[in-house]
C-alpha positions, 0 to 999 in steps of 0.5 A, a space after each residue: 107554702 114556701 120555705 122562703 117566707 123569711 129566708 135568704 141563702 146567705 146572711 146580710 154580711 154575705 149579701 154585701 160581700 156578694 154586691 162587692 164581688 160582682 159590683 152590683 147595687 141595691 137593684 142588682 142585689 134585689 134581682 137575686 131574690 127576684 130571679 130565684 122566686 121567678 123560677 120557683 113560682 114557675 116550677 111550683 105549678 108543675 110540681 103541684 100537678 105531679 104531686 097530685 098524680 105521682 109518687 111525691 117521695 121521688 119528686 122531692 128527692 129529684 128536687 133536692 138533688 137539683 138544689 144541691 148541685 145549683 147551690 154548690 155550683 153557684 159558689 164557683 162563679 167568677 166575678 165577670 159572670 154575674 148572669 150565670 150566678 143569677 141563673 144558678 140562683 134561679 135553678 135553686 128555686 126549681 129544687 126548693 119548689 119541689 119539696 115546698 109544694 109537696 111536703 105539707 100535703 104528705 103531712 096532711 095525709 099522715 096526720 088527722 086533726 088536731 095532731 095535723 096542726 101540730 105536725 104542720 107547726 113543727 114542719 114550719 119550725 124549720 123555716 126560722 131555725 134554718 133562716 137563723 142558722 143561715 144568717 149566723 153560720 154563713 156569715 161566720 164561715 165566710 169570715 173564718 175562711 176568707 170568702 163569701 163562697 164558703 158561706 153557701 158551700 155548707 148547706 149542700 151537705 145537709 141536703 145530701 143527708 135529707 135525700 138519704 133520710 127520705 129514701 131510707 125512712 119516708 113512706 108515701 101515704 095514700 092521698 086523703 088517707 088520714 081523713 076518710 075512705 070516701 075521699 080516696 074515691 073522689 073522681 080524678 079530674 083534669 088539671 084545668 078542672 082542678 084549677 077552676 074548682 079551687 078558684 071557686 072557693 072564696 076562702 082560698 082566693 081571699 087567703 091566697 091574696 092576703 098571704 101574698 101581701 104578707 109574703 111581700 112584707 116578709 120577703 122585703 124585711 128578710 132581704 133589706 132589714 139587716 142592710 138597713 141596720 148596717 146603714 143606720 150604724 154606719 150613719 151614727 158613726 159618721 162613716 163615709 161608707 157602710 163597707 167601712 164597718 168592722 167585721 165584728 160589727 157586721 157579725 154582730 148584726 147578722 148574729 142579732 138578726 139570726 137570733 131574732 129570726 130563729 126565736 121570733 119565728 119559732 114563737 110566732 109559729 107556735 103562738 099562731 097554732 096554739 092561739 088558733 086551736 084554743 080559739 076554735 076549741 073555746 079553751 081558757 080565755 077563748 071560751 066566750 069567743 069560740 069560732 071555727 074561723 080562728 085560722 083566718 082571724 089569727 092571720 089577720 091579727 098577725 098582719 095588723 100587729 106587724 104594721 106598727 111594729 115594723 114601722 117603729 122598729 125600722 125608724 128606731 134604728 137611727 136613735 136606739 138600736 136596742 129598742 129597734 131590735 125589740 120592735 123588729 123581733 115583735 114584727 117577726 113574731 107577728 108575721 110568723 103567726 100565719 106560717 102553719 095555720 095558712 096551710 092548715 086553713 087550705 087543708 080544711 077546704 081543699 080535697 086531698 086530690 087537689 091540695 098540691 095544685 092548690 098549694 102550688 098556685 098559692 105559691 106562684 101567686 104569692 111569690 109573683 106579687 110577693 117576695 119576687 116583687 118586694 125586694 126588687 121594688 123596694 131596692 128600686 125605690 130606694 135607689 130612686 130616692 137616694 140618687 147618686 148619694 152613697 153615704 150611709 145616711 142617704 142609704 138608710 133614709 132611702 130604705 126606710 122610706 121605701 119600706 112604707 110600701 110593705 106597711 101599706 100592703 100589710 093593711 090590705 092583708 088584714 082586710 083579705 084575711 077577714 074576708 077569708 074568715 067570713 067565707 070559711 064556714 060555707 067552704 068548710 061545709 062544702 069540703 066535708 060533703 065532698 070527702 064524705 066526712 059524715 055518717 049516713 044511716 037509714 031514717 028508720 035507725 033514728 029512734 026516739 025514746 023519752 029523753 034519748 035519741 039513737 042514731 045508728 050507734 050514737 045515743 044522745 041524751 037530754 033532760 027532755 024533748 018537746 016530743 018523743 018523736 021529734 022528727 015526726 013534727 017535720 016533713 023530712 023531704 025538706 032540708 032540716 038543720 039542727 044545731 045543738 048550741 052550748 051556752 055559758 049557763 050549760 044549756 043546749 039550745 036546739 035550732 031547726 032551720 035557724 029557729 029555736 025549738 027547745 032549750 035542754 040541759 045535760 046533753 051528753 054522749 052515751 056511745 059512739 061508732 068509730 066512723 063518727 068519732 065524737 059529737 062535739 059541743 056544737 054539733 050539726 045534724 042534717 036530716 033529709 029524706 030517708 037519711 040522717 047526716 051527722 057533721 063533726 
């Protein structure tokens, strides 16, 4: 998951100043983001390969150092060397690819569920906070010091602090440490075998394509949204050129978009994570619709709601700017619902030894067909619609029409997220088997005594069983799956191979072993010859 989901390195006021400084049109401005993403996505798979095999801490340190040098150097490029500015913009992508690819996998190795989801949520808070501060700080510093270059000279100092913190404080965790001992012993395979393995996971494929569609929309909105607002205000004031807007007006637009990005991003990330957890755990109003597919479904809902909010918000810019900001805010919140849970979903289906690779290829695909293409395509279409007319009205109308493209793309993302939800359970179960996340006992350790079943150190007590020795009713050489399913009437229904066996009441846990943890309300017991598996 990229740190560039809804972020550019400078505010919209800085972007228009860059366009004036280098004498470039909308297509050239869109190319800045495209070049960045091209470098970013090319390097991401390499960082994924290294991140699954070498010390991730030092990979991030090197990447951030490259980022610092490139950002600072880009502020000294003269007006006649736009190609050099483009090149340095690409090198910035190399630096960002290092930590954006690796950081989520480190979090996954430090924290286990459900703390992991919250840790990832806080990690992705950095995106809206950093984005909003980028809009606000860069614009105001540029205005204060009299040059757009100063707006991008602030962030390298923060990068230096990050390097110091990583070197002195951060420790490199073992891969899969937070999940199980077995996962640490999974046989290492080649890079090509890793890629083939993750491509055979339907949930990963569907989620990646859906995420790509969302990135197309968010990248386009972050790049062209503020410019569209500037054009709309200049149009309403009957100005001959958008550049005639006062510094106060431009600063107000950047401040508004910055606040929307910060607040909307934080609200979206937290709301998406909490809604997904409540839904999967059946808390509060989500109890009747409890499902383990909540991550993908919340992502689908976010994309679905973003479609009308984005469409209405941009069109209202020409008539009611206040109401337009409200709908743009709602669009940002909706698009941000997936930031944390999309990586959480990936961690739920990919073994630790392949997570950096899976994340890096998701980054490559999503950016190649997402925000590497989105801003440039929309800018190109906008220029084509506008022609040679540079009036604010023509600029605004052409951008609004070009924005129909990301709206259509979001519809595709909804369908793909639903597909990911459908395939999630199968892929999750396969993942659990791969990492050995089950407790295994000899068949003789399963003892039945009246209304109690003891499996290892676990005792399950119910009101009654149809037979004191329930497993004697079956041939355990065949695969037997038992679901203990909770109903709203507080009964537990025993299913064996999808057929109801008996309804019981008052199922509860007497004791448990540390390597099982706890038996959830919806527990799966799998019995095979000479062994019993308990899946949490």
